[in-house]
Structure formats: C-alpha cells, structure tokens
N, C-alpha and C positions, 0 to 999 in steps of 0.2 A: 497407426502413425508409421509412415515409411521411413527409410533411412535418410533420404534427402531432406525431409522435414526436420528430422532430429539434428542433422548437420547444420541446417539453416538456423534453427533455434539456438544450437550451441554456439554458432558464430556470432549471433546477435548478443548472447549472454557474454561471450568473451570480449566482444567489442565494447559493451557497456562497462564491464569491469576495467578494461584498459583505459577507457575514457575517464572514468571516475578516478582511477589511480593517477593518471596524468594530471588531471585538474588538482588533485591533492598535492602532488609533488610540486606543481607550479606555485600553488599557494604557499607551501612551506619554504621553498627555495628562492622564490622571486618576489611574490607579492607581499608576503608577511614581513620579510626583512626590510623591504623598501618602506612599507607602511610604518613599521616601528621606528626606522631612522627618521622619517619625516615628522612623526609625532614627537620624537625626542628633540629634534631641532626646534620645533615649535615651543616645546617646554623650556628649552634653553633661552629662547628669545623672550618668552613671556615671563620668565622667572619662576614658573611653576616648579621646575626641577629643583631650584634653589630652596624653595619652601619645603619640598619633600625632604631634602637633605637636612635642613635645619630641624625638622620634626624627628628625623631618624637620629640625629645627634642628641636631641633631648632624651629620646627613649634610651639610647645607649649610655647616657650619663647617669642613669639611676643605679645606685649601689645596692647590691643584694646582701642580705645577712647570710651568715654561714650556717644557718639552721637547715634542717631537712627541706622545709618549704622553700627557703631561699635557694638551695641547690637545684631544686626542681625548676624554679622560675628562671634561674641562670641558664640551665640546659635548654629549656624551652625558648628562651630569648635567643640563644645561639642558633638554634635550629630555624627560628623565624628569620634571623638575619641571613642565614644561608639560603633560605627559600625566597628572600627578597620581599617578604611580607612586612609592611611597615605598621604593625600593630603591636601593642604591648602583650606580654605573656598573660597578664591578668585578664585582659579582654578576651584572649583566645580561650583561656580556661572557662571564662564565663559563657562563651558561646558553646563550648562542649557541654557544660553543665546544663544549659538551657535545652540543647538538643537531647541529652540523655533524659531529662525530666519530661520533655514533650513525647518522646518515644515511649517512655514508661507509662504515660497516661493514655496515649493513643493505641498502643499495641493490643490491649484486651478488646477494644472496640472493633478495630479493623480485623483482627484475627478470630473474632467470634467466640471467645471463651470468657466473656465477662461474668457468666453465671457460674464459673468454676474458680472464682478468686478465693474461695475458702480453703483451697489446698495450698500447703506450704511449698510444694514442688512447683506449682504454677507461678508463685511469686519469685522463686529462684530463677525460673526460666525467663520471666519477664525482665528481671534484673540483668541476667546475662545478655539477653538480646539488646536491651537498652544500653548497657555498657559497651557492647561490641559496636553498635551503630553510632552511639553518641560520643565515644572516647577513642576506640581503636581505629575506626575508619578515618576520623579527622587526623589522628596522629600518623596513620599510614599515608594519607594524602600529603601531609606536611613533609614527611620524610621523602616521599617520591618527588615532590616539587623541589626540595632542597638538593637531592641528588641530581636531578635534571639540570638545575641551574648551575651547580658546581661543574658538572660535565661540560656545559656550554662555556663557562669561564675558562676551563682548562683548554678548550679548543681555541678560544679567542686570544689567550695570553701570548703565544709566540708572535702573532701578528702585532699585538700591542707593543711587545718588546721591540720589534722591528721599527715601528713608528717612533717609539721613544728614542731609539738609537739614532735614527735619521734626524730627529729633531735636535739631539745633542750635537751631532756632527755638523748640522747647519748653523750652529752658533747659539741656539736657544739655551737659556738656563734650565735647570731641572724643573722648576715650576712651570716654565713656558712649554717644555716638552710634555708635562702632565696635562696642560691645557689642550695640547694637540690631541691627546688621547681622549679627553672629554668630548671634544668636538667631532673627532673622526671615528671613534670606535662605537659600535652599537651596544645596546644593552645585552647582557647585564654588566659586562665589565666596564662599559663607559660610565655607568652610574656609580660604580664602586670607586673609580678614579676621581669622579666628581666629588665624592665624599671625602677623598684624600685631600683634594684641593681646598675644599671648604674647611676641613680641620686645620690645614696650614694657614688659611686666612684668619681663623679664629685663635691662632696662637700656638698650635702644635708645631714642633719641629718636624722635618721631613721623615726622620727615622721613626718617631713615635706614630706619625700618621700612617706610614706603611706597615708598621707592626700591628696597628689597630685593624687595618684591612686584612692582614694575614690572620689575625685572630677571628675576624668575622667570617671569613670564607673557610679557613682551616684546610688549605691545600699545600702540598709540598712545594709546588712551583712558586706560589706567592711568598712563602716563607724564605725560600732561597733568594728571591728577588729582594726582599727586605734585608736579608743578611748581607747581600752583595752591596747594596747602597750604604748600609751601616758601616761595613768594613772600608769602603772607598772614602766615606766621609771622615773616617778616623786616620787612615793610613795614606790616603791620596791614591793617585793612579788614574788611568784612563777609564772612566765609567762606561763609555760607549763600547770599548773593546771587551770589558768584563761582561756587560749585558749581552753583547753579540754572541760570546761564547756560551752564556747561559741559555740563550734562545736555541742554539744548536743542540745543547744537551737535552733541553726540554722536548725538542722535536724528535730526537732519537728515542727518548723515553716514551713519548706518546706513540711512536711507531711500534715499539715493543708492547705497549699496553693494548693497542688495537689487535695485534696478533694473538695475545693472550685472551682477549675478549672473544675473538673469533673461534678459538679452540674451545673455550668454555661456554659458548652460546647454547649448545645443545643441553648441557647440564642445567644452565639457568632457565631455559624454557621448560625443562622437566620440573624444576623446582617451582616455577610459577603455576604450572598445571596442578601439581600435587598440593600446592598451598590453597588454590582457589576452589578446586573441585569439591572438597568436603564442605566448605562454608557455603558454596553456591548450591550444592545439593540440599543441605539443611534448610537454607532460606527458601528455596523453591518449594520443597515439600511443605514447609510450615505455612507458607502463604497460600498455596493452592489446596492443600488438604490438611488443615490443622488437626483434625481428629486422628490422624496417623500417630501423632505424639500424645494428644490429649487423652485418648482412650487408655493409654498405659501409663499415664503420668503418676497415678496414685499407687502404682506397683512399688513394693519396697526396694526393689533392685534398680529402679529407673534412675533415681538420683545418684547413687554410687556409680552406676554405669556411665552416666553422662559426665560425671567428674573425671572418671578414668579416661574417657575418650578425649576430653579437653586436655588433660595432663599429657597423655601420649601424643596428641596433636602438637602441643607446645614443644615437647622433647624432639619430635620428628622435625619440626620446622627449625629448631635450633641446630640440629645436626646438619640438615640440608644447607642452612645458611653458612655454617662453618666450611662445608665442602666446596661451595661455589665462591666463597669470598677469597679470591686470589689476590695476593699483594705483589706489586711489581716495583 
C-alpha cells in the first residue's frame, strides 16, 4: 500500500468522522431542542403535562417516617425528583431488586459455572456481580441523570430570570410572569415552573411553591431566587430590579464555574478512566474467559484478596472524588 492510498483512506476516514460529528451536534443543538419544545407545547395544549404534574404532586405529598428505611426512601425520592423521573422510590427499589434477582439467577448460566455452585466463594462472587449490576449501576445512572438535569437547569435559569423580569416590567403579575416561563422555557426548567404554577393553583402561596421547587432541585441559584421573592413579599421593593441583579450575579458565578471546570477537566477525565478501567477489565475477563477466575476461586487467599481489592478500590474512588469535587 503506497503513501497516496494511505492518505486517501485517511482522508475518507477523517471526512466520515467529521460528518458523523456534525450530524450529532446538529441533532443536539438544533433538532433535539426544537423537537422537545414542540412536544412540550403539544403536552400543554392537550393537558398531558398537567396530568403529569398532578401525578408528581401526589408522589411528593407522601410523608416518610423518620426511620432508617424512611430516610433512604426520602433521599431516593429527592434524587428521582432531581433526575426528573416521575416514579415512586418504592417502585425504583422494586426494579433494582428484580434486576438483582434476575442477574443472580442468569449469571451462572451465561458465565458457564453452574456446575461449581457448591463453592461458597462462587456464591459470594455471584452476589457481588448481581449487586453491582442490579443496584450500583442503576444508582450511578440515576445520579448521572440528576447531575445532567441540574446542570441544564443552571444553564437555563439566567434566561428564565430575564423572561420573568421582562414579564413583570410589561405589567404582568407574578403568576402571569410564571405562566410566561411555562410557555416559553423548554424542559427541564419549564416543567419545574409548571409545577410551581400548579401548586399555586392548588392553594400554595408563592413563597411555599418556590421553596418546594428549590427543595426538589437543591441548587444555590433557585434557593437565592426563592429567598429574593420571599424577602420582597415581606418588605416590598421592586422585584424586577432585584431579580435582574440576581441574574447578573448568577451569570458571573456561572462564568467562574466554567473556568474552574475547564481547569479541572483533565483531573476529572483521569478520575473517570481510573474508575471505569478496573471494573471494565474485570467484566471483560469474566465474560470472555470465566475460567481465569474460576480456576483459582477455591484458593484460600482468593476471597480475602478480592475483598481487599474492593476495599482499596472504594478508598481510592473516595479520595479521587474528594480531589476533583471543586466548590465555587
């Protein structure tokens, strides 16, 4: 193969990569937001969104006990709200339990060591794999989805404040300005303000509805917004000017956050690689060559060694997470 052929094939490969990347960015930046907005407007006209909000309010109205189980359900419910998943924590736990049980039953069959189930170490390994795939993976997915949605809300919030301020200066009441946000802002922040409007319609005052939204999302920006509206309702003043100043502060803070994220991006990518590489290697070897572990599983030092590896892996991930978790 001569040099011209290599250059030609390399050019074709580069062109295909650029074409795929361009199509992906077009979908993410143009087509997907337009599709989500049209779908959301259809939901507003048909009343589907209102039904979803009512179901969310019913889920949020359940009081949890102060027991250990109640605390777990409350935290899981908070994370589900942040992720925008309108299911109860009990149902989510049921799905994880079903996944764990299914993996525990199917793992010996697919991995080919059903004839070795007499070993206690094999049962421990099956339990660890089932727990990791049935519990840890859904929780990691939920946490990732919640972080992504919160980040999107933080990006949309200054624009929402601008629309809210313009609505107030145009003469709309506060509830009318909130209706503008529901109609003009895309998801996820549009649906959150739709929940606020629904709560006000069902008897909540404005301060309580905004505090509920801040409790659901748990971001500094929304808490400051709720505090500003609460103070203005008690002391008076020009709410439009207060919120305009708040929007400027949030934009400056977001600019600083982006700079910090850019400086810390290399460390975060290193943390992702170090987190996924051991798990990915273990999973790949176990699925492609199960005998690599099964042949030594009955060795007396295998189980203590695996426990030590898992403990040190957890310690390492905790330290890495602390190092890259920069607060602004």
